[in-house]
N, CA, C and O atoms as a GROMACS GRO file, in nm:
protein
  584
    1MET      N    1  -0.325   0.465  -2.145
    1MET     CA    2  -0.295   0.470  -2.003
    1MET      C    3  -0.389   0.373  -1.930
    1MET      O    4  -0.508   0.368  -1.958
    2ASP      N    5  -0.333   0.298  -1.838
    2ASP     CA    6  -0.409   0.204  -1.757
    2ASP      C    7  -0.518   0.277  -1.679
    2ASP      O    8  -0.497   0.390  -1.634
    3ALA      N    9  -0.635   0.213  -1.663
    3ALA     CA   10  -0.748   0.276  -1.594
    3ALA      C   11  -0.715   0.311  -1.450
    3ALA      O   12  -0.758   0.415  -1.400
    4LYS      N   13  -0.639   0.224  -1.382
    4LYS     CA   14  -0.604   0.252  -1.242
    4LYS      C   15  -0.508   0.371  -1.232
    4LYS      O   16  -0.518   0.451  -1.140
    5VAL      N   17  -0.417   0.381  -1.326
    5VAL     CA   18  -0.324   0.495  -1.328
    5VAL      C   19  -0.403   0.622  -1.356
    5VAL      O   20  -0.379   0.725  -1.292
    6ALA      N   21  -0.497   0.616  -1.451
    6ALA     CA   22  -0.580   0.733  -1.482
    6ALA      C   23  -0.663   0.775  -1.360
    6ALA      O   24  -0.678   0.894  -1.333
    7GLN      N   25  -0.716   0.677  -1.287
    7GLN     CA   26  -0.794   0.707  -1.166
    7GLN      C   27  -0.705   0.772  -1.060
    7GLN      O   28  -0.747   0.867  -0.993
    8ALA      N   29  -0.583   0.721  -1.045
    8ALA     CA   30  -0.490   0.778  -0.947
    8ALA      C   31  -0.452   0.922  -0.985
    8ALA      O   32  -0.442   1.008  -0.898
    9ILE      N   33  -0.432   0.946  -1.113
    9ILE     CA   34  -0.399   1.082  -1.158
    9ILE      C   35  -0.516   1.176  -1.131
    9ILE      O   36  -0.496   1.291  -1.093
   10GLU      N   37  -0.636   1.126  -1.151
   10GLU     CA   38  -0.755   1.206  -1.120
   10GLU      C   39  -0.761   1.241  -0.971
   10GLU      O   40  -0.796   1.353  -0.934
   11ILE      N   41  -0.727   1.144  -0.887
   11ILE     CA   42  -0.726   1.169  -0.742
   11ILE      C   43  -0.618   1.271  -0.706
   11ILE      O   44  -0.640   1.357  -0.621
   12LEU      N   45  -0.502   1.261  -0.771
   12LEU     CA   46  -0.398   1.361  -0.748
   12LEU      C   47  -0.448   1.501  -0.784
   12LEU      O   48  -0.428   1.596  -0.709
   13GLN      N   49  -0.514   1.511  -0.899
   13GLN     CA   50  -0.566   1.641  -0.942
   13GLN      C   51  -0.671   1.693  -0.845
   13GLN      O   52  -0.674   1.813  -0.814
   14GLN      N   53  -0.758   1.605  -0.797
   14GLN     CA   54  -0.862   1.645  -0.701
   14GLN      C   55  -0.800   1.697  -0.572
   14GLN      O   56  -0.860   1.778  -0.501
   15ASN      N   57  -0.680   1.650  -0.541
   15ASN     CA   58  -0.609   1.693  -0.420
   15ASN      C   59  -0.506   1.801  -0.449
   15ASN      O   60  -0.418   1.827  -0.367
   16HIS      N   61  -0.518   1.863  -0.566
   16HIS     CA   62  -0.438   1.979  -0.604
   16HIS      C   63  -0.289   1.950  -0.620
   16HIS      O   64  -0.205   2.035  -0.593
   17PHE      N   65  -0.257   1.829  -0.665
   17PHE     CA   66  -0.119   1.794  -0.695
   17PHE      C   67  -0.092   1.825  -0.842
   17PHE      O   68  -0.177   1.800  -0.928
   18LYS      N   69   0.025   1.878  -0.870
   18LYS     CA   70   0.067   1.898  -1.008
   18LYS      C   71   0.103   1.760  -1.066
   18LYS      O   72   0.172   1.682  -1.001
   19ILE      N   73   0.058   1.731  -1.186
   19ILE     CA   74   0.086   1.602  -1.249
   19ILE      C   75   0.216   1.616  -1.329
   19ILE      O   76   0.220   1.679  -1.435
   20THR      N   77   0.322   1.557  -1.275
   20THR     CA   78   0.452   1.561  -1.340
   20THR      C   79   0.483   1.422  -1.398
   20THR      O   80   0.418   1.324  -1.363
   21LYS      N   81   0.581   1.416  -1.484
   21LYS     CA   82   0.624   1.285  -1.539
   21LYS      C   83   0.670   1.194  -1.426
   21LYS      O   84   0.644   1.074  -1.427
   22GLN      N   85   0.739   1.252  -1.328
   22GLN     CA   86   0.789   1.174  -1.216
   22GLN      C   87   0.674   1.115  -1.133
   22GLN      O   88   0.678   0.997  -1.097
   23ARG      N   89   0.574   1.194  -1.104
   23ARG     CA   90   0.460   1.143  -1.027
   23ARG      C   91   0.384   1.036  -1.106
   23ARG      O   92   0.340   0.936  -1.049
   24GLN      N   93   0.370   1.057  -1.235
   24GLN     CA   94   0.301   0.957  -1.317
   24GLN      C   95   0.381   0.827  -1.319
   24GLN      O   96   0.323   0.719  -1.311
   25THR      N   97   0.513   0.837  -1.330
   25THR     CA   98   0.597   0.717  -1.326
   25THR      C   99   0.586   0.647  -1.192
   25THR      O  100   0.577   0.524  -1.186
   26LEU      N  101   0.584   0.724  -1.083
   26LEU     CA  102   0.570   0.666  -0.949
   26LEU      C  103   0.436   0.592  -0.938
   26LEU      O  104   0.431   0.482  -0.883
   27ILE      N  105   0.330   0.651  -0.989
   27ILE     CA  106   0.198   0.584  -0.988
   27ILE      C  107   0.206   0.455  -1.071
   27ILE      O  108   0.152   0.353  -1.030
   28GLU      N  109   0.271   0.460  -1.186
   28GLU     CA  110   0.282   0.341  -1.270
   28GLU      C  111   0.360   0.230  -1.200
   28GLU      O  112   0.324   0.113  -1.208
   29ILE      N  113   0.467   0.267  -1.132
   29ILE     CA  114   0.546   0.168  -1.056
   29ILE      C  115   0.461   0.110  -0.944
   29ILE      O  116   0.458  -0.012  -0.924
   30MET      N  117   0.392   0.197  -0.871
   30MET     CA  118   0.311   0.149  -0.760
   30MET      C  119   0.194   0.063  -0.807
   30MET      O  120   0.154  -0.030  -0.737
   31SER      N  121   0.138   0.092  -0.925
   31SER     CA  122   0.024   0.014  -0.975
   31SER      C  123   0.064  -0.131  -1.004
   31SER      O  124  -0.022  -0.218  -1.015
   32GLN      N  125   0.193  -0.156  -1.017
   32GLN     CA  126   0.242  -0.294  -1.036
   32GLN      C  127   0.241  -0.370  -0.904
   32GLN      O  128   0.262  -0.492  -0.903
   33HIS      N  129   0.217  -0.301  -0.794
   33HIS     CA  130   0.220  -0.362  -0.661
   33HIS      C  131   0.085  -0.346  -0.592
   33HIS      O  132   0.077  -0.294  -0.480
   34GLU      N  133  -0.019  -0.391  -0.658
   34GLU     CA  134  -0.153  -0.385  -0.600
   34GLU      C  135  -0.177  -0.505  -0.509
   34GLU      O  136  -0.256  -0.498  -0.415
   35ASN      N  137  -0.109  -0.615  -0.537
   35ASN     CA  138  -0.133  -0.739  -0.464
   35ASN      C  139  -0.020  -0.778  -0.370
   35ASN      O  140  -0.022  -0.886  -0.312
   36ASN      N  141   0.078  -0.690  -0.354
   36ASN     CA  142   0.186  -0.720  -0.262
   36ASN      C  143   0.256  -0.591  -0.219
   36ASN      O  144   0.258  -0.492  -0.291
   37TYR      N  145   0.314  -0.597  -0.099
   37TYR     CA  146   0.394  -0.486  -0.050
   37TYR      C  147   0.535  -0.496  -0.107
   37TYR      O  148   0.584  -0.606  -0.132
   38VAL      N  149   0.598  -0.382  -0.128
   38VAL     CA  150   0.733  -0.377  -0.180
   38VAL      C  151   0.812  -0.279  -0.094
   38VAL      O  152   0.759  -0.178  -0.048
   39ASP      N  153   0.940  -0.309  -0.073
   39ASP     CA  154   1.025  -0.218   0.005
   39ASP      C  155   1.030  -0.080  -0.061
   39ASP      O  156   1.042  -0.069  -0.183
   40VAL      N  157   1.022   0.022   0.022
   40VAL     CA  158   1.031   0.159  -0.029
   40VAL      C  159   1.164   0.178  -0.101
   40VAL      O  160   1.172   0.253  -0.199
   41THR      N  161   1.269   0.112  -0.054
   41THR     CA  162   1.400   0.126  -0.119
   41THR      C  163   1.397   0.073  -0.262
   41THR      O  164   1.467   0.125  -0.349
   42GLN      N  165   1.316  -0.031  -0.287
   42GLN     CA  166   1.303  -0.084  -0.424
   42GLN      C  167   1.231   0.017  -0.514
   42GLN      O  168   1.271   0.037  -0.630
   43VAL      N  169   1.126   0.079  -0.462
   43VAL     CA  170   1.055   0.182  -0.538
   43VAL      C  171   1.150   0.298  -0.566
   43VAL      O  172   1.154   0.351  -0.677
   44ASP      N  173   1.226   0.337  -0.464
   44ASP     CA  174   1.323   0.445  -0.479
   44ASP      C  175   1.424   0.412  -0.588
   44ASP      O  176   1.458   0.497  -0.670
   45SER      N  177   1.474   0.289  -0.589
   45SER     CA  178   1.572   0.247  -0.690
   45SER      C  179   1.513   0.254  -0.831
   45SER      O  180   1.579   0.300  -0.924
   46GLN      N  181   1.388   0.207  -0.846
   46GLN     CA  182   1.324   0.212  -0.977
   46GLN      C  183   1.306   0.357  -1.023
   46GLN      O  184   1.331   0.389  -1.139
   47MET      N  185   1.263   0.443  -0.932
   47MET     CA  186   1.245   0.584  -0.968
   47MET      C  187   1.377   0.649  -1.006
   47MET      O  188   1.385   0.723  -1.104
   48ARG      N  189   1.480   0.620  -0.929
   48ARG     CA  190   1.610   0.683  -0.956
   48ARG      C  191   1.676   0.626  -1.080
   48ARG      O  192   1.761   0.690  -1.140
   49ALA      N  193   1.637   0.504  -1.120
   49ALA     CA  194   1.685   0.449  -1.248
   49ALA      C  195   1.624   0.528  -1.364
   49ALA      O  196   1.689   0.550  -1.467
   50ASN      N  197   1.499   0.571  -1.347
   50ASN     CA  198   1.432   0.651  -1.450
   50ASN      C  199   1.472   0.798  -1.445
   50ASN      O  200   1.478   0.865  -1.548
   51TYR      N  201   1.498   0.847  -1.324
   51TYR     CA  202   1.531   0.989  -1.304
   51TYR      C  203   1.652   0.997  -1.212
   51TYR      O  204   1.637   1.018  -1.091
   52PRO      N  205   1.773   0.981  -1.267
   52PRO     CA  206   1.896   0.974  -1.185
   52PRO      C  207   1.919   1.095  -1.094
   52PRO      O  208   1.984   1.082  -0.991
   53LYS      N  209   1.869   1.210  -1.131
   53LYS     CA  210   1.892   1.330  -1.049
   53LYS      C  211   1.788   1.347  -0.939
   53LYS      O  212   1.798   1.439  -0.857
   54MET      N  213   1.690   1.259  -0.936
   54MET     CA  214   1.585   1.268  -0.833
   54MET      C  215   1.643   1.228  -0.698
   54MET      O  216   1.718   1.131  -0.688
   55SER      N  217   1.609   1.301  -0.595
   55SER     CA  218   1.661   1.270  -0.462
   55SER      C  219   1.576   1.163  -0.393
   55SER      O  220   1.459   1.143  -0.426
   56HIS      N  221   1.638   1.096  -0.297
   56HIS     CA  222   1.566   0.999  -0.215
   56HIS      C  223   1.449   1.069  -0.145
   56HIS      O  224   1.338   1.015  -0.137
   57ASN      N  225   1.475   1.189  -0.093
   57ASN     CA  226   1.373   1.263  -0.019
   57ASN      C  227   1.249   1.289  -0.104
   57ASN      O  228   1.137   1.282  -0.053
   58THR      N  229   1.268   1.318  -0.232
   58THR     CA  230   1.154   1.344  -0.321
   58THR      C  231   1.068   1.220  -0.337
   58THR      O  232   0.945   1.228  -0.333
   59VAL      N  233   1.131   1.105  -0.353
   59VAL     CA  234   1.057   0.979  -0.366
   59VAL      C  235   0.980   0.952  -0.238
   59VAL      O  236   0.860   0.923  -0.242
   60TYR      N  237   1.048   0.960  -0.124
   60TYR     CA  238   0.985   0.930   0.004
   60TYR      C  239   0.873   1.029   0.035
   60TYR      O  240   0.767   0.990   0.085
   61ARG      N  241   0.895   1.156   0.006
   61ARG     CA  242   0.792   1.259   0.031
   61ARG      C  243   0.669   1.231  -0.053
   61ARG      O  244   0.556   1.241  -0.004
   62ASN      N  245   0.688   1.198  -0.182
   62ASN     CA  246   0.574   1.169  -0.268
   62ASN      C  247   0.499   1.045  -0.221
   62ASN      O  248   0.375   1.043  -0.224
   63LEU      N  249   0.570   0.942  -0.179
   63LEU     CA  250   0.502   0.823  -0.127
   63LEU      C  251   0.421   0.856  -0.003
   63LEU      O  252   0.310   0.806   0.014
   64LYS      N  253   0.476   0.940   0.085
   64LYS     CA  254   0.404   0.981   0.206
   64LYS      C  255   0.279   1.061   0.168
   64LYS      O  256   0.172   1.041   0.226
   65GLU      N  257   0.292   1.150   0.071
   65GLU     CA  258   0.176   1.227   0.026
   65GLU      C  259   0.072   1.136  -0.040
   65GLU      O  260  -0.048   1.154  -0.019
   66PHE      N  261   0.117   1.039  -0.117
   66PHE     CA  262   0.025   0.943  -0.180
   66PHE      C  263  -0.048   0.862  -0.072
   66PHE      O  264  -0.166   0.831  -0.086
   67GLU      N  265   0.022   0.829   0.035
   67GLU     CA  266  -0.041   0.757   0.145
   67GLU      C  267  -0.149   0.843   0.211
   67GLU      O  268  -0.257   0.794   0.244
   68GLN      N  269  -0.119   0.970   0.230
   68GLN     CA  270  -0.213   1.060   0.297
   68GLN      C  271  -0.342   1.078   0.218
   68GLN      O  272  -0.448   1.101   0.278
   69ILE      N  273  -0.336   1.068   0.086
   69ILE     CA  274  -0.458   1.084   0.006
   69ILE      C  275  -0.516   0.949  -0.037
   69ILE      O  276  -0.611   0.943  -0.115
   70GLY      N  277  -0.459   0.840   0.015
   70GLY     CA  278  -0.518   0.708  -0.005
   70GLY      C  279  -0.477   0.634  -0.130
   70GLY      O  280  -0.544   0.537  -0.168
   71LEU      N  281  -0.370   0.675  -0.198
   71LEU     CA  282  -0.326   0.604  -0.318
   71LEU      C  283  -0.236   0.485  -0.287
   71LEU      O  284  -0.234   0.387  -0.362
   72VAL      N  285  -0.162   0.492  -0.178
   72VAL     CA  286  -0.076   0.381  -0.138
   72VAL      C  287  -0.098   0.351   0.010
   72VAL      O  288  -0.145   0.436   0.085
   73GLU      N  289  -0.062   0.232   0.048
   73GLU     CA  290  -0.067   0.189   0.188
   73GLU      C  291   0.075   0.159   0.231
   73GLU      O  292   0.157   0.114   0.150
   74GLN      N  293   0.104   0.182   0.357
   74GLN     CA  294   0.239   0.157   0.407
   74GLN      C  295   0.234   0.074   0.535
   74GLN      O  296   0.147   0.092   0.620
   75ILE      N  297   0.329  -0.018   0.546
   75ILE     CA  298   0.349  -0.094   0.670
   75ILE      C  299   0.498  -0.093   0.700
   75ILE      O  300   0.581  -0.062   0.615
   76ILE      N  301   0.531  -0.128   0.823
   76ILE     CA  302   0.670  -0.148   0.862
   76ILE      C  303   0.686  -0.297   0.887
   76ILE      O  304   0.616  -0.354   0.970
   77LYS      N  305   0.778  -0.360   0.815
   77LYS     CA  306   0.802  -0.503   0.831
   77LYS      C  307   0.952  -0.524   0.850
   77LYS      O  308   1.033  -0.482   0.767
   78ASP      N  309   0.988  -0.587   0.960
   78ASP     CA  310   1.129  -0.610   0.991
   78ASP      C  311   1.210  -0.481   0.984
   78ASP      O  312   1.321  -0.479   0.930
   79GLU      N  313   1.154  -0.375   1.038
   79GLU     CA  314   1.217  -0.243   1.044
   79GLU      C  315   1.237  -0.177   0.909
   79GLU      O  316   1.313  -0.081   0.897
   80HIS      N  317   1.168  -0.227   0.805
   80HIS     CA  318   1.176  -0.168   0.671
   80HIS      C  319   1.038  -0.120   0.630
   80HIS      O  320   0.938  -0.190   0.646
   81ALA      N  321   1.033   0.001   0.576
   81ALA     CA  322   0.905   0.053   0.526
   81ALA      C  323   0.872  -0.016   0.394
   81ALA      O  324   0.957  -0.031   0.307
   82GLN      N  325   0.747  -0.059   0.383
   82GLN     CA  326   0.699  -0.121   0.260
   82GLN      C  327   0.570  -0.052   0.220
   82GLN      O  328   0.492  -0.008   0.305
   83VAL      N  329   0.547  -0.043   0.090
   83VAL     CA  330   0.428   0.020   0.038
   83VAL      C  331   0.364  -0.069  -0.067
   83VAL      O  332   0.429  -0.155  -0.127
   84LYS      N  333   0.235  -0.046  -0.088
   84LYS     CA  334   0.164  -0.112  -0.197
   84LYS      C  335   0.059  -0.016  -0.248
   84LYS      O  336   0.014   0.074  -0.177
   85TYR      N  337   0.022  -0.036  -0.371
   85TYR     CA  338  -0.082   0.044  -0.433
   85TYR      C  339  -0.214   0.014  -0.364
   85TYR      O  340  -0.244  -0.102  -0.337
   86GLN      N  341  -0.291   0.114  -0.335
   86GLN     CA  342  -0.420   0.095  -0.269
   86GLN      C  343  -0.510   0.009  -0.358
   86GLN      O  344  -0.535   0.044  -0.474
   87CYS      N  345  -0.558  -0.102  -0.306
   87CYS     CA  346  -0.635  -0.195  -0.388
   87CYS      C  347  -0.774  -0.143  -0.421
   87CYS      O  348  -0.833  -0.184  -0.521
   88ASP      N  349  -0.828  -0.054  -0.341
   88ASP     CA  350  -0.960   0.001  -0.370
   88ASP      C  351  -0.963   0.144  -0.320
   88ASP      O  352  -0.989   0.170  -0.202
   89VAL      N  353  -0.937   0.238  -0.410
   89VAL     CA  354  -0.929   0.379  -0.369
   89VAL      C  355  -1.064   0.436  -0.332
   89VAL      O  356  -1.071   0.543  -0.271
   90THR      N  357  -1.174   0.367  -0.367
   90THR     CA  358  -1.306   0.416  -0.330
   90THR      C  359  -1.341   0.378  -0.186
   90THR      O  360  -1.425   0.443  -0.124
   91GLN      N  361  -1.276   0.273  -0.133
   91GLN     CA  362  -1.302   0.230   0.004
   91GLN      C  363  -1.167   0.219   0.075
   91GLN      O  364  -1.098   0.118   0.064
   92GLN      N  365  -1.130   0.324   0.147
   92GLN     CA  366  -0.998   0.326   0.207
   92GLN      C  367  -0.987   0.241   0.333
   92GLN      O  368  -0.878   0.195   0.367
   93HIS      N  369  -1.097   0.220   0.404
   93HIS     CA  370  -1.089   0.143   0.528
   93HIS      C  371  -1.106  -0.005   0.497
   93HIS      O  372  -1.215  -0.051   0.462
   94HIS      N  373  -0.997  -0.079   0.509
   94HIS     CA  374  -1.002  -0.223   0.489
   94HIS      C  375  -0.879  -0.285   0.554
   94HIS      O  376  -0.789  -0.214   0.598
   95HIS      N  377  -0.876  -0.416   0.558
   95HIS     CA  378  -0.769  -0.489   0.625
   95HIS      C  379  -0.716  -0.597   0.532
   95HIS      O  380  -0.776  -0.627   0.429
   96HIS      N  381  -0.602  -0.656   0.569
   96HIS     CA  382  -0.534  -0.749   0.479
   96HIS      C  383  -0.491  -0.879   0.545
   96HIS      O  384  -0.464  -0.885   0.665
   97PHE      N  385  -0.486  -0.982   0.462
   97PHE     CA  386  -0.412  -1.105   0.491
   97PHE      C  387  -0.286  -1.094   0.406
   97PHE      O  388  -0.294  -1.066   0.286
   98ILE      N  389  -0.169  -1.116   0.467
   98ILE     CA  390  -0.042  -1.104   0.396
   98ILE      C  391   0.031  -1.237   0.405
   98ILE      O  392   0.058  -1.286   0.514
   99CYS      N  393   0.064  -1.295   0.290
   99CYS     CA  394   0.137  -1.422   0.287
   99CYS      C  395   0.282  -1.397   0.326
   99CYS      O  396   0.351  -1.315   0.265
  100THR      N  397   0.328  -1.469   0.427
  100THR     CA  398   0.465  -1.452   0.475
  100THR      C  399   0.567  -1.518   0.384
  100THR      O  400   0.687  -1.498   0.400
  101ASN      N  401   0.521  -1.598   0.289
  101ASN     CA  402   0.612  -1.665   0.197
  101ASN      C  403   0.628  -1.586   0.067
  101ASN      O  404   0.740  -1.549   0.030
  102CYS      N  405   0.518  -1.561  -0.003
  102CYS     CA  406   0.528  -1.496  -0.135
  102CYS      C  407   0.493  -1.348  -0.132
  102CYS      O  408   0.517  -1.277  -0.230
  103GLY      N  409   0.436  -1.300  -0.022
  103GLY     CA  410   0.403  -1.158  -0.010
  103GLY      C  411   0.267  -1.120  -0.067
  103GLY      O  412   0.231  -1.003  -0.065
  104LYS      N  413   0.192  -1.216  -0.118
  104LYS     CA  414   0.060  -1.187  -0.174
  104LYS      C  415  -0.028  -1.124  -0.067
  104LYS      O  416  -0.023  -1.162   0.050
  105VAL      N  417  -0.110  -1.028  -0.108
  105VAL     CA  418  -0.199  -0.957  -0.017
  105VAL      C  419  -0.343  -0.980  -0.062
  105VAL      O  420  -0.376  -0.964  -0.180
  106GLU      N  421  -0.428  -1.017   0.032
  106GLU     CA  422  -0.571  -1.032   0.007
  106GLU      C  423  -0.646  -0.939   0.102
  106GLU      O  424  -0.611  -0.929   0.219
  107GLU      N  425  -0.747  -0.873   0.051
  107GLU     CA  426  -0.828  -0.786   0.134
  107GLU      C  427  -0.921  -0.871   0.221
  107GLU      O  428  -0.980  -0.968   0.175
  108VAL      N  429  -0.931  -0.831   0.348
  108VAL     CA  430  -1.022  -0.896   0.443
  108VAL      C  431  -1.137  -0.800   0.464
  108VAL      O  432  -1.116  -0.683   0.498
  109GLU      N  433  -1.259  -0.847   0.444
  109GLU     CA  434  -1.374  -0.758   0.449
  109GLU      C  435  -1.423  -0.725   0.588
  109GLU      O  436  -1.480  -0.617   0.609
  110MET      N  437  -1.405  -0.813   0.684
  110MET     CA  438  -1.455  -0.788   0.818
  110MET      C  439  -1.361  -0.697   0.897
  110MET      O  440  -1.239  -0.712   0.889
  111CYS      N  441  -1.417  -0.606   0.973
  111CYS     CA  442  -1.337  -0.518   1.058
  111CYS      C  443  -1.368  -0.550   1.205
  111CYS      O  444  -1.485  -0.549   1.244
  112PRO      N  445  -1.265  -0.576   1.285
  112PRO     CA  446  -1.288  -0.613   1.426
  112PRO      C  447  -1.303  -0.494   1.521
  112PRO      O  448  -1.306  -0.514   1.642
  113LEU      N  449  -1.312  -0.374   1.470
  113LEU     CA  450  -1.313  -0.256   1.557
  113LEU      C  451  -1.429  -0.258   1.656
  113LEU      O  452  -1.410  -0.221   1.772
  114ASP      N  453  -1.547  -0.300   1.614
  114ASP     CA  454  -1.662  -0.306   1.707
  114ASP      C  455  -1.631  -0.390   1.830
  114ASP      O  456  -1.668  -0.354   1.942
  115PHE      N  457  -1.564  -0.502   1.809
  115PHE     CA  458  -1.527  -0.592   1.918
  115PHE      C  459  -1.442  -0.518   2.022
  115PHE      O  460  -1.465  -0.531   2.142
  116PHE      N  461  -1.345  -0.442   1.975
  116PHE     CA  462  -1.256  -0.370   2.066
  116PHE      C  463  -1.324  -0.249   2.129
  116PHE      O  464  -1.297  -0.216   2.245
  117GLU      N  465  -1.412  -0.182   2.055
  117GLU     CA  466  -1.484  -0.068   2.112
  117GLU      C  467  -1.573  -0.111   2.228
  117GLU      O  468  -1.589  -0.037   2.325
  118ARG      N  469  -1.632  -0.231   2.219
  118ARG     CA  470  -1.714  -0.282   2.329
  118ARG      C  471  -1.630  -0.307   2.454
  118ARG      O  472  -1.680  -0.292   2.566
  119GLN      N  473  -1.504  -0.345   2.436
  119GLN     CA  474  -1.416  -0.371   2.550
  119GLN      C  475  -1.362  -0.242   2.612
  119GLN      O  476  -1.317  -0.242   2.726
  120LEU      N  477  -1.368  -0.133   2.538
  120LEU     CA  478  -1.314  -0.005   2.584
  120LEU      C  479  -1.422   0.103   2.573
  120LEU      O  480  -1.407   0.198   2.495
  121PRO      N  481  -1.531   0.091   2.649
  121PRO     CA  482  -1.648   0.177   2.627
  121PRO      C  483  -1.625   0.327   2.644
  121PRO      O  484  -1.692   0.405   2.577
  122ASP      N  485  -1.536   0.369   2.730
  122ASP     CA  486  -1.517   0.512   2.752
  122ASP      C  487  -1.393   0.567   2.683
  122ASP      O  488  -1.351   0.680   2.710
  123TYR      N  489  -1.335   0.488   2.594
  123TYR     CA  490  -1.214   0.529   2.524
  123TYR      C  491  -1.250   0.586   2.387
  123TYR      O  492  -1.353   0.552   2.329
  124GLU      N  493  -1.165   0.673   2.338
  124GLU     CA  494  -1.180   0.727   2.203
  124GLU      C  495  -1.069   0.669   2.117
  124GLU      O  496  -0.953   0.708   2.130
  125ILE      N  497  -1.104   0.578   2.030
  125ILE     CA  498  -1.006   0.515   1.941
  125ILE      C  499  -0.989   0.605   1.819
  125ILE      O  500  -1.086   0.639   1.752
  126SER      N  501  -0.864   0.644   1.792
  126SER     CA  502  -0.840   0.737   1.682
  126SER      C  503  -0.797   0.668   1.553
  126SER      O  504  -0.792   0.732   1.448
  127GLY      N  505  -0.768   0.540   1.559
  127GLY     CA  506  -0.729   0.469   1.438
  127GLY      C  507  -0.690   0.327   1.472
  127GLY      O  508  -0.671   0.292   1.588
  128HIS      N  509  -0.678   0.246   1.370
  128HIS     CA  510  -0.636   0.108   1.391
  128HIS      C  511  -0.587   0.048   1.260
  128HIS      O  512  -0.611   0.101   1.152
  129ARG      N  513  -0.518  -0.064   1.274
  129ARG     CA  514  -0.468  -0.140   1.159
  129ARG      C  515  -0.482  -0.287   1.198
  129ARG      O  516  -0.443  -0.327   1.307
  130PHE      N  517  -0.538  -0.366   1.108
  130PHE     CA  518  -0.558  -0.507   1.136
  130PHE      C  519  -0.502  -0.586   1.018
  130PHE      O  520  -0.547  -0.570   0.905
  131GLU      N  521  -0.404  -0.672   1.046
  131GLU     CA  522  -0.342  -0.753   0.942
  131GLU      C  523  -0.328  -0.896   0.992
  131GLU      O  524  -0.292  -0.919   1.107
  132LEU      N  525  -0.356  -0.989   0.905
  132LEU     CA  526  -0.337  -1.130   0.933
  132LEU      C  527  -0.217  -1.178   0.853
  132LEU      O  528  -0.200  -1.137   0.738
  133TYR      N  529  -0.135  -1.264   0.912
  133TYR     CA  530  -0.017  -1.316   0.845
  133TYR      C  531  -0.022  -1.468   0.842
  133TYR      O  532  -0.075  -1.530   0.935
  134GLY      N  533   0.031  -1.526   0.739
  134GLY     CA  534   0.036  -1.672   0.727
  134GLY      C  535   0.068  -1.709   0.584
  134GLY      O  536   0.129  -1.630   0.512
  135LEU      N  537   0.028  -1.828   0.544
  135LEU     CA  538   0.053  -1.875   0.408
  135LEU      C  539  -0.075  -1.866   0.325
  135LEU      O  540  -0.182  -1.906   0.370
  136CYS      N  541  -0.062  -1.812   0.204
  136CYS     CA  542  -0.177  -1.809   0.114
  136CYS      C  543  -0.207  -1.953   0.071
  136CYS      O  544  -0.129  -2.044   0.098
  137ALA      N  545  -0.319  -1.974   0.004
  137ALA     CA  546  -0.361  -2.109  -0.035
  137ALA      C  547  -0.255  -2.179  -0.120
  137ALA      O  548  -0.227  -2.297  -0.100
  138ASP      N  549  -0.195  -2.107  -0.215
  138ASP     CA  550  -0.093  -2.167  -0.302
  138ASP      C  551   0.030  -2.209  -0.223
  138ASP      O  552   0.081  -2.320  -0.241
  139CYS      N  553   0.079  -2.121  -0.136
  139CYS     CA  554   0.199  -2.152  -0.058
  139CYS      C  555   0.172  -2.263   0.043
  139CYS      O  556   0.258  -2.349   0.066
  140ALA      N  557   0.054  -2.263   0.103
  140ALA     CA  558   0.018  -2.369   0.199
  140ALA      C  559   0.013  -2.504   0.129
  140ALA      O  560   0.059  -2.604   0.183
  141LYS      N  561  -0.043  -2.504   0.009
  141LYS     CA  562  -0.053  -2.629  -0.069
  141LYS      C  563   0.087  -2.681  -0.102
  141LYS      O  564   0.114  -2.800  -0.087
  142LYS      N  565   0.176  -2.592  -0.145
  142LYS     CA  566   0.314  -2.631  -0.178
  142LYS      C  567   0.387  -2.680  -0.054
  142LYS      O  568   0.464  -2.776  -0.061
  143ALA      N  569   0.363  -2.616   0.061
  143ALA     CA  570   0.431  -2.655   0.185
  143ALA      C  571   0.388  -2.795   0.229
  143ALA      O  572   0.468  -2.869   0.286
  144HIS      N  573   0.264  -2.832   0.204
  144HIS     CA  574   0.213  -2.963   0.248
  144HIS      C  575   0.244  -3.075   0.151
  144HIS      O  576   0.230  -3.192   0.185
  145THR      N  577   0.288  -3.041   0.028
  145THR     CA  578   0.321  -3.144  -0.070
  145THR      C  579   0.470  -3.174  -0.074
  145THR      O  580   0.514  -3.266  -0.143
  146VAL      N  581   0.548  -3.098   0.001
  146VAL     CA  582   0.694  -3.118   0.002
  146VAL      C  583   0.732  -3.232   0.095
  146VAL      O  584   0.850  -3.263   0.108
   0.00000   0.00000   0.00000
């Protein structure tokens, strides 16, 4: 078993989830998407190919639960939910650069929250998400050589 899958299963157990074949398969599918977001419908299709009797609701509910315990991340892009495997389950607070061409995701280490907190001194910020979009180095290089 892959080390990341084993770590995810351990996190599920720590959060009192029953480890089923379906959940393990879902973790294995998601672990293939550590560096890019994938449409939830694609994950659903893969799961239902493995387990034809599984409902859409079961897949979506498990992904939502995985998000709540930090195993997957979710964004909405063009009105479609997309998920990716959490790139670092030990550090849940982080931000991303997302390539608009190939979908590659890179973690951004700096967090701009301090900047915004200084502008809103009497406000209580309950959460935030910071994402940068553009072309990754490979796609930018290809775009300039065409």
